[in-house]
N, C-alpha and C positions, 0 to 999 in steps of 0.2 A: 836617313837620320831615324828613331825610331822613337817611343815615348821613354824609354832609357837612358838615349843620349838626353834628351833634352830635359832628364831629372838630375842628371847627374850636372848639365850646367844651373842648374839652380840652384841645387844644395853646392855646386862648387866657388858660382857668383854671388847669390842674393840678391833680393833687391828687386827680380828680375818684373820688367814689363809684359806683359801681350803685346805689344810694339815687340822686342828685347824675341821674345818664344814665336811671334812672327815672321823677322827678319832669318832668322836660323830657319827655318822648314825655307822656305824661298832660294834662302839661302845654296838649302841641298835640292834646291828644283823641283821644291812642295807648294804649290799651291795654297793660299794661305787666306785669297781673298772669294766669300764667296753669299749669298745672300742669310747664311743660320746669323743667331741671334741667341746668346747667351747666358740666360737671366740668372743672375743668386744673389744670397739665397734664397730670394722668391719672385714672383716677378709681379710688377714690374719693373723690377732693380735689373740692371744691366750691367755686364762682366767688358764685353763686346760684341761689337756689330756686325755686319757683312764680311763672317767669315766661313771660308769652306770648311765643308768636313772632317775636313783633314784636320786642321787647327779644331774644329770643334772637341775636338775629341781627344788633340791630346790637353784642351784645356781640364776637359771638364775631369781625366785620367788625373790631371795635375791637383784639382782640390778632392781626390778622393784617395790619394795620396800620403799617405798617416806621418812617409818621411821628409810629408812636403807640407808649409801653411802659406794659406789666404791674408793677407792682413790688406788693412785696404792703406793708402798714401796721399797726394797733393794731386791735384793736375798737374800742376806744374812739372814731377816725376815723368809724365807724358806727352806733355807740351817741350821739352827738352827733347823726347825720343823724337820730339816732331811730328805726334801723332795724336788730334788729342778725339773726344765724340761729343758731337757738338749738343746733349740734352742737357743736363739740368742735373749738377751734381747734388747727392741722392749725400743730408750728414745719417755718420752713424749713429748717433746716436739716435736717428729715424727708429732707420735700418735693424738695431739691436731690439726694438719698442716692437718689430715689424708693423709699425706706421704703413700706413698700403697708399700707396701715394695711388693719384688716378691717373695720374699719366709714367710713360718710361721714366728713370734718375738712374745714369750710369756714375757706378758707384766705381771708381779706380782704384785698382787691386794694386799688389807684387804679390811674386812667390816666391816663400824661404826655405831654408831649412829644418825643419820641426825637430 
């Protein structure tokens, strides 16, 4: 599985969580677990943690791909997938105002066709 396979899945499916992307990689024999954390749109807003280099690369490409948009979602979306980050949840209003949290906060997101 390469980046284009993941991008096609996002474009065709929509509302794709990081958990789903990690599972796609795992099903293809690519490790998705590691020690990396993805901050977006700025530190200390966490999109995902404990990511492998491979998962991190895919997520960074999705964020930069003009065909894909990243939107916030409810933590419940991730709970349904069976995985969530145990950090306080960032509010979209605070993120948009670039409110600088002093500690890490999780911003649950999904990837969709732009």
